[in-house]
C-alpha positions as CSV (number, residue, x, y, z in Angstrom):
1,M,0.0,0.0,0.0
2,M,1.5,3.6,-0.9
3,R,1.9,5.7,1.6
4,T,0.4,9.2,0.8
5,R,1.9,11.7,2.9
6,P,4.6,13.0,0.9
7,L,8.6,12.5,2.2
8,K,10.1,16.0,2.1
9,V,13.7,16.9,0.7
10,A,15.5,20.0,0.9
11,L,18.0,21.0,-1.5
12,L,21.4,23.2,-0.7
13,G,22.0,24.8,-4.0
14,C,20.9,25.4,-7.2
15,G,23.4,25.5,-9.8
16,V,24.2,23.4,-12.9
17,V,23.8,20.2,-10.9
18,G,21.0,21.6,-8.3
19,T,19.0,22.8,-10.7
20,E,18.7,19.9,-13.1
21,V,17.7,17.7,-9.8
22,A,15.0,20.3,-8.8
23,R,13.6,20.0,-12.8
24,I,13.9,16.2,-12.5
25,M,12.4,15.7,-9.1
26,T,9.4,18.5,-10.7
27,T,8.8,16.5,-14.2
28,H,9.5,13.0,-13.3
29,A,7.4,12.9,-10.0
30,D,5.2,10.3,-10.9
31,D,7.6,8.2,-12.3
32,L,9.8,8.8,-8.7
33,T,6.8,8.3,-6.6
34,A,6.0,4.6,-8.4
35,R,9.9,3.8,-7.7
36,I,9.7,4.9,-3.9
37,G,6.3,3.9,-3.1
38,A,5.3,7.3,-1.7
39,P,5.2,11.0,-3.0
40,V,8.4,13.1,-2.5
41,E,8.2,16.4,-2.8
42,L,10.9,19.0,-2.8
43,A,10.0,21.6,0.3
44,G,12.6,24.2,-0.1
45,I,16.0,25.4,-2.4
46,A,18.7,26.8,0.1
47,V,20.9,29.4,-2.4
48,R,23.1,32.3,-1.9
49,R,21.9,34.6,-4.4
50,P,18.0,34.6,-4.8
51,S,17.7,36.9,-7.6
52,R,19.5,35.0,-10.1
53,V,17.4,33.6,-12.9
54,R,16.8,29.9,-12.4
55,A,14.5,27.7,-15.4
56,G,12.2,25.7,-14.1
57,V,12.9,26.1,-10.6
58,P,9.8,27.0,-8.4
59,A,10.3,31.2,-6.9
60,E,8.4,30.2,-4.1
61,L,10.7,27.3,-2.7
62,I,14.0,30.1,-3.1
63,T,15.1,30.7,0.4
64,T,18.9,32.2,1.7
65,D,18.2,30.5,5.2
66,A,20.0,27.1,4.4
67,T,20.6,26.4,8.3
68,A,16.2,27.5,8.5
69,L,15.5,25.1,6.0
70,V,17.5,21.8,7.3
71,K,16.5,22.1,11.2
72,R,12.6,21.9,9.8
73,D,11.2,18.9,11.5
74,D,9.3,18.0,8.2
75,I,12.2,17.6,6.2
76,D,13.3,13.9,5.7
77,V,15.7,14.1,2.9
78,V,18.7,16.9,2.6
79,I,20.6,16.8,-0.7
80,E,23.8,19.0,-0.9
81,V,24.8,20.4,-3.9
82,I,26.8,23.4,-2.8
83,G,30.5,21.6,-2.5
84,G,33.4,23.1,-0.5
85,I,34.3,22.4,3.1
86,E,31.6,25.3,5.1
87,P,29.3,25.6,5.5
88,A,28.4,22.5,3.8
89,R,29.7,20.4,6.7
90,T,27.9,22.3,9.4
91,L,24.8,21.9,7.4
92,I,24.8,18.1,7.1
93,T,25.7,17.4,10.5
94,T,22.6,19.6,11.3
95,A,20.5,18.3,9.2
96,F,21.3,14.7,11.0
97,E,20.4,16.1,14.4
98,H,16.9,17.0,13.2
99,G,16.7,13.8,11.7
100,A,17.1,13.9,8.1
101,S,19.2,11.3,5.8
102,V,21.8,13.2,3.7
103,V,22.7,12.5,0.0
104,S,26.0,15.1,-0.9
105,A,27.7,15.3,-4.0
106,N,30.5,16.4,-1.9
107,K,34.0,14.9,-2.7
108,A,36.0,17.5,-1.2
109,L,34.2,17.5,2.1
110,L,34.1,13.3,2.1
111,A,37.5,13.0,1.8
112,Q,38.5,15.1,4.7
113,D,35.6,14.4,7.1
114,G,33.4,11.4,5.4
115,A,34.8,9.6,9.3
116,A,33.0,12.2,11.3
117,L,30.1,12.4,8.5
118,H,29.4,8.6,9.1
119,A,29.6,8.9,12.7
120,A,26.9,11.6,13.0
121,A,24.9,9.8,10.1
122,E,24.7,6.8,12.8
123,S,24.1,7.8,16.1
124,H,21.2,9.9,14.2
125,G,19.8,6.2,12.3
126,A,20.3,8.5,8.9
127,D,22.0,7.8,5.8
128,L,24.7,9.3,4.2
129,Y,24.7,8.8,0.5
130,Y,27.4,10.1,-2.2
131,E,27.6,8.4,-5.5
132,A,27.7,11.5,-7.1
133,A,30.7,12.5,-5.3
134,V,32.8,10.3,-7.3
135,A,32.4,9.6,-10.9
136,G,29.0,11.9,-11.9
137,A,26.6,9.1,-13.3
138,I,29.1,6.2,-13.1
139,P,27.8,4.1,-10.7
140,L,30.7,3.6,-8.1
141,V,30.3,3.4,-4.9
142,R,26.8,1.5,-4.1
143,P,28.6,-1.5,-6.7
144,L,31.7,-1.1,-4.4
145,R,29.6,-1.0,-0.9
146,E,27.1,-3.5,-2.0
147,S,27.9,-5.6,-5.1
148,L,31.7,-6.5,-4.2
149,A,31.0,-6.7,-0.5
150,G,31.0,-10.0,-0.4
151,D,34.6,-9.8,-2.4
152,K,37.4,-8.8,-2.2
153,V,39.2,-5.4,-4.3
154,N,42.5,-5.2,-4.6
155,R,43.3,-2.5,-7.0
156,V,41.3,0.6,-8.3
157,L,42.8,1.9,-11.1
158,G,40.5,4.8,-13.0
159,I,40.3,8.5,-14.6
160,V,38.2,10.5,-12.7
161,N,38.7,13.6,-13.8
162,G,36.8,14.2,-17.3
163,T,38.5,17.8,-17.9
164,T,42.1,16.4,-17.6
165,N,41.1,13.7,-19.3
166,F,40.0,15.7,-22.6
167,I,43.1,17.8,-22.6
168,L,45.8,14.6,-22.5
169,D,43.2,13.5,-25.2
170,K,43.5,16.0,-27.4
171,M,47.3,16.2,-27.0
172,D,47.3,12.4,-27.8
173,T,44.8,13.0,-30.8
174,S,46.0,16.5,-32.5
175,G,49.3,16.7,-30.9
176,A,48.3,20.3,-29.4
177,G,50.6,21.1,-26.4
178,Y,48.8,21.4,-22.9
179,S,48.1,25.3,-23.6
180,E,46.0,24.6,-26.5
181,A,44.0,21.8,-25.1
182,L,43.4,23.4,-21.9
183,D,42.2,26.4,-24.0
184,E,39.9,24.4,-25.9
185,A,38.6,22.6,-22.6
186,T,37.9,26.2,-21.3
187,A,35.6,27.2,-24.5
188,L,33.6,24.3,-24.6
189,G,33.1,24.6,-20.9
190,Y,34.8,21.2,-19.5
191,A,37.5,23.3,-17.8
192,E,37.0,26.1,-15.1
193,A,38.4,29.5,-15.7
194,D,40.8,28.1,-12.3
195,P,41.5,25.1,-13.6
196,T,43.8,24.2,-10.9
197,A,41.6,21.9,-8.9
198,D,41.6,19.7,-12.1
199,V,45.1,19.8,-13.8
200,E,46.5,19.8,-10.5
201,G,45.3,16.9,-9.2
202,F,43.0,17.8,-6.2
203,D,40.1,16.7,-7.5
204,A,41.1,13.3,-8.6
205,A,42.7,13.0,-5.0
206,A,39.6,13.8,-3.5
207,K,37.6,11.1,-5.2
208,A,41.0,8.6,-5.0
209,A,40.8,8.9,-0.7
210,I,36.7,8.2,-1.0
211,L,37.6,5.2,-3.2
212,A,40.5,3.8,-1.3
213,G,37.8,3.5,1.9
214,I,35.0,1.9,0.5
215,A,37.4,-0.5,-1.7
216,F,39.8,-1.4,1.0
217,H,37.3,-1.4,4.3
218,T,39.8,1.3,5.6
219,R,40.1,4.5,6.5
220,V,41.1,6.9,3.9
221,R,42.0,10.9,4.0
222,L,42.8,13.4,1.5
223,D,46.3,13.8,3.0
224,D,47.0,10.3,2.3
225,V,46.8,11.1,-1.4
226,H,50.3,11.4,-3.1
227,R,49.0,13.9,-5.7
228,E,51.0,14.7,-9.1
229,G,49.5,17.2,-11.3
230,M,49.6,16.7,-15.5
231,T,50.7,20.5,-16.3
232,E,54.0,19.1,-16.8
233,V,53.2,16.7,-19.4
234,T,54.5,17.4,-23.0
235,A,53.9,16.5,-26.8
236,A,58.0,15.2,-26.6
237,D,56.1,12.8,-23.7
238,F,53.1,11.6,-26.1
239,A,55.6,10.7,-29.1
240,S,57.7,8.5,-26.5
241,A,54.7,7.1,-25.2
242,K,53.9,6.1,-29.1
243,Q,56.9,4.5,-29.3
244,M,56.1,2.1,-26.5
245,G,53.1,1.3,-27.7
246,C,51.4,3.8,-24.9
247,T,49.4,6.6,-24.3
248,I,49.2,9.3,-20.8
249,K,46.6,9.5,-18.6
250,L,46.1,10.8,-15.5
251,L,45.2,8.2,-13.1
252,A,43.9,7.4,-9.4
253,I,45.4,4.6,-8.5
254,C,44.1,2.9,-5.2
255,E,45.8,-0.5,-4.7
256,R,46.1,-2.9,-1.4
257,A,49.7,-4.2,-0.8
258,A,50.8,-7.7,-2.3
259,D,51.0,-8.9,1.3
260,G,47.5,-7.4,2.6
261,Q,49.3,-5.2,5.2
262,S,48.6,-1.7,4.1
263,V,46.9,0.4,1.1
264,T,48.4,3.0,-1.0
265,A,46.7,5.7,-3.0
266,R,48.0,7.9,-5.6
267,V,47.6,10.3,-8.7
268,H,49.6,11.3,-10.9
269,P,49.9,11.5,-15.2
270,A,51.0,8.0,-16.0
271,M,51.7,5.7,-19.4
272,I,49.3,3.1,-20.2
273,P,49.6,0.4,-22.9
274,L,47.3,1.2,-25.9
275,S,45.8,-2.5,-25.2
276,H,44.6,-1.6,-21.7
277,P,40.8,-0.7,-21.0
278,L,41.3,2.7,-20.2
279,A,43.6,4.1,-23.0
280,S,40.1,4.1,-25.6
281,V,38.8,6.4,-22.9
282,R,38.4,9.6,-25.1
283,E,37.3,13.2,-24.7
284,A,35.7,14.1,-21.3
285,Y,34.5,10.6,-20.1
286,N,35.5,8.9,-17.2
287,A,36.1,5.3,-16.5
288,V,37.1,2.5,-13.5
289,F,39.0,0.0,-13.9
290,I,38.5,-2.7,-10.6
291,E,40.2,-5.7,-10.0
292,A,38.5,-8.1,-7.5
293,E,39.4,-11.7,-6.0
294,A,36.8,-12.9,-7.0
295,A,34.5,-11.5,-9.8
296,G,37.9,-10.4,-11.4
297,Q,38.3,-7.9,-13.8
298,L,35.5,-5.1,-14.3
299,M,35.5,-1.6,-15.7
300,F,32.8,1.2,-15.0
301,Y,32.3,4.0,-17.9
302,G,30.6,7.0,-18.7
303,P,30.2,10.4,-18.0
304,G,32.0,12.0,-15.1
305,A,30.7,14.9,-14.2
306,G,27.6,17.8,-16.0
307,G,24.4,18.5,-14.3
308,S,22.0,15.9,-16.2
309,P,24.6,12.9,-15.4
310,T,25.9,14.2,-11.8
311,A,22.1,14.7,-11.2
312,S,21.6,11.3,-12.4
313,A,23.4,10.1,-9.5
314,V,22.1,12.5,-6.9
315,L,18.3,11.5,-7.7
316,G,19.5,7.6,-7.6
317,D,20.9,8.1,-4.1
318,L,17.4,9.6,-3.4
319,V,15.4,7.1,-4.4
320,A,17.4,4.9,-2.1
321,V,17.3,7.0,0.8
322,C,13.4,7.2,0.6
323,R,13.3,3.9,0.1
324,N,15.0,2.8,3.3
325,K,13.0,5.9,5.4
326,L,10.0,4.1,4.2
327,G,11.0,0.8,5.5
328,E,12.2,2.5,8.6
329,A,15.9,1.3,8.3
330,T,19.3,2.7,7.0
331,G,21.7,1.8,4.1
332,P,25.3,0.6,4.6
333,G,27.5,3.1,6.4
334,E,30.8,3.4,6.6
335,S,33.0,0.0,6.6
336,A,36.7,0.8,8.2
337,Y,36.9,-2.8,9.9
338,T,40.4,-3.1,8.4
339,R,41.6,-0.5,9.7
340,L,44.8,-0.8,7.0
341,P,47.6,1.9,7.2
342,V,48.6,3.7,4.1
343,S,51.7,3.4,3.0
344,P,53.6,6.1,1.8
345,M,54.4,6.9,-2.3
346,G,58.4,5.9,-1.5
347,E,57.1,2.4,-0.7
348,V,55.0,2.0,-3.5
349,V,56.0,-0.1,-6.4
350,T,55.9,1.2,-9.5
351,R,57.8,1.6,-13.3
352,Y,59.5,4.6,-14.8
353,H,59.9,5.8,-18.5
354,I,62.8,8.4,-17.9
355,S,64.2,10.5,-20.6
356,L,67.9,11.6,-20.4
357,D,70.0,14.0,-22.7
358,V,73.3,13.0,-22.4
359,A,76.6,13.7,-24.1
360,D,77.1,11.0,-27.2
361,K,80.1,9.5,-26.7
362,P,81.7,6.1,-25.7
363,G,80.8,5.0,-22.0
364,V,77.8,6.8,-21.3
365,L,75.3,4.1,-21.3
366,A,77.9,2.1,-18.9
367,Q,77.7,5.1,-16.3
368,V,73.9,5.4,-16.7
369,A,73.7,1.4,-15.9
370,T,75.9,1.6,-13.1
371,V,73.6,4.0,-11.5
372,F,70.4,2.0,-11.2
373,A,72.5,-1.3,-10.3
374,E,74.1,1.1,-7.2
375,H,70.2,1.8,-6.6
376,D,69.3,-2.0,-7.0
377,V,67.0,-0.8,-9.9
378,S,66.7,-3.2,-12.3
379,I,66.3,-2.0,-16.8
380,D,63.8,-3.6,-18.9
381,T,64.8,-1.5,-22.0
382,V,66.7,1.5,-23.0
383,R,67.1,3.3,-26.5
384,Q,69.9,5.7,-27.5
385,T,69.4,7.8,-30.3
386,G,72.1,11.2,-31.1
387,K,74.4,12.7,-33.4
388,D,76.5,16.0,-33.4
389,G,77.8,15.2,-29.8
390,E,74.3,15.2,-28.2
391,A,72.2,12.3,-27.6
392,S,68.9,11.1,-25.8
393,L,68.8,7.7,-23.9
394,V,65.4,6.5,-22.8
395,V,65.5,3.8,-20.0
396,V,62.1,1.8,-19.0
397,T,62.6,0.3,-15.8
398,H,61.1,-2.8,-13.8
399,R,59.5,-2.5,-11.2
400,A,61.3,-1.2,-8.3
401,P,59.8,0.8,-4.7
402,D,59.1,4.6,-5.9
403,A,61.7,5.9,-3.3
404,A,64.7,3.6,-5.3
405,L,63.5,5.3,-8.7
406,S,63.2,8.9,-7.4
407,A,67.1,8.2,-5.9
408,T,68.1,6.9,-9.1
409,V,66.9,9.8,-11.3
410,E,68.6,12.3,-8.5
411,A,71.8,10.9,-8.8
412,L,71.3,10.5,-12.8
413,R,71.4,14.4,-12.5
414,R,74.5,14.4,-10.6
415,L,76.5,12.8,-13.8
416,D,78.6,14.7,-15.6
417,T,77.4,13.2,-18.9
418,V,74.0,13.7,-18.3
419,R,72.9,17.3,-19.9
420,G,69.5,17.0,-18.3
421,V,66.1,14.9,-17.5
422,A,63.9,15.5,-20.2
423,S,61.1,13.9,-19.0
424,I,59.9,11.4,-15.7
425,M,56.9,9.0,-16.2
426,R,55.3,6.4,-14.4
427,V,54.4,3.4,-16.5
428,E,50.7,1.6,-15.3
429,G,48.2,-0.9,-16.4
430,E,51.0,-4.1,-17.2
């Protein structure tokens, strides 16, 4: 029997995503009612600029008093799409205190304070859902929390930022430089006026922290994630990658150590073989590759940002949370029982692609090989070209601790025969 009293929803934020959430809730109200088992009603929308025109959004629902809205006793669910740390954190905890469950798309807040928010939700018998915080419309959080709950996930490897993937894809396919590709991404609306959060890896790092925490049942904060941006990637790097049968992607990589006693989380540009499924992810699309003990290899692909895709994930969470409300239950909360430590980047076992500018004379290769041997780093392949006293030496290593590889590069810089290190990049996906 369907409940007649509507479940009331407060919406915090009405930008690109919030406007789409409000529109879909209004135009698809009958479908949402049928799927939930009760009517769902948008009861208020908190914004900072009430005078702004929002097509299709009922003006009578707009308020600037977000605190009063989340404190209302009749609010069942709060949807938070304002982003940032404050006031989002305070508003979410206030919502829990007043009996509401929360659906959030706030990756930065969840990566920084996810444990505290989960604890607050549990203490008040409320839900905290955040599918939209990781990869837009791509279902990742729920499969990891529920579908793979009986399995052991060992690795999560993904492209989780559409802006950087668009830029790198353009550099790869058109030969454009970084600045030119960024300008195109900005013109098409893929990049913000200040693209720092995307191109320096902050956005991907927050998502990596969330994914690692869920996948490995341990607490991983944003500060635990090693982060490198992709602003130094050049056309020469892509030329080297093509010679290896690779392309370059900004990857979020979360791994369980081989002995199972620790985990790592990192974001950085990397060469991946063209045969790897992630290599074919084009334009501003996202994809995440999961390796689980029983399920094997799984890949999730789709649009990772934008108003409609992100609103789709938000509304999927809304349906789930409302169903829980009707059943007087809550969904999965934080699972951090393994309490595994997060290892620093120096302990991560990786491969390096190193391009050196060297003097073109006898004995240079022997000197370089000696430096690698002194740091216990094994060489996989080496390629040397040169003329007129100048040469280029490209070395690809076998897997070794990242600290040893980094120390090797620093020692190479000190060789008199090495004129410079043209590029350094990790190799993944093999």
